N, C-alpha and C positions, 0 to 999 in steps of 0.2 A: 426352361431357361438353361438348365444344366445340360440337356441334350444338345441344344444349339451351341453352347460353349464347349462341347466335347468333354464334359466332366462326367465321370462315372460315379453315381451315387451308391452308397452302401445298399446291399440287398434288403436289409431290414428297415430302410428309411421310412416306409409308410407306417410300419408299426410304431416307430419312434415318434412320428408326427402325431399319430392318434393318441399316444400316451401323453404327449405334451398338451394336446388339445383338451384332453380330459382333465388334466391338472389345472389348466387355465379356467375351465368351466367351474371347477370346485372353488377356485380362488375368487371368481367374480360372482358366485352364488350369494344372494342376499339372504341372510338368516332371518326368516320371518318370525315375529313374535319375541325377538330378543331386544326388549326396550332398555335393558340395563346398559347397553353400549351407548345409549344417548344420555340416560340419567346419570350414570357413573362411568364415564369414559376411561378412567384410570383404575377401576376396580380389578381385582384379581381375575374374576371370570371374563371380563371384557378383554383383558390383556392376554389371557389364555386363548380366547377365541381368535383374537387378532394374530397371535403367533401361529396358530393352526392354519389360518387362512394364508398367512405369508409363506408357510411351508409349501403350499401348493404352487405359489409363484416361483419359489426356488426350484421345486421339482420340475416345473415346465422349463425353466432355464437350463437345468441339468440335462434334460432330455434333448435339448436342441444343440448341444455341443457335439460336434463330430470328432470322433477319435479315429486315428488311422488304423 
């Protein structure tokens, strides 16, 4: 699409896309065997796990922002 529109993409765009994809994979990964998130959804370990997983979503978002 960029080529058709005549837009030049940054040289490192494919690396940035791969890094964003990896972050999204970690965000969507289901942590098997962690039943506490169901039994105690507001416990400290659950909240820490949630914060870690959310950080992967933010990382993916950061990787998709194009800087001049």
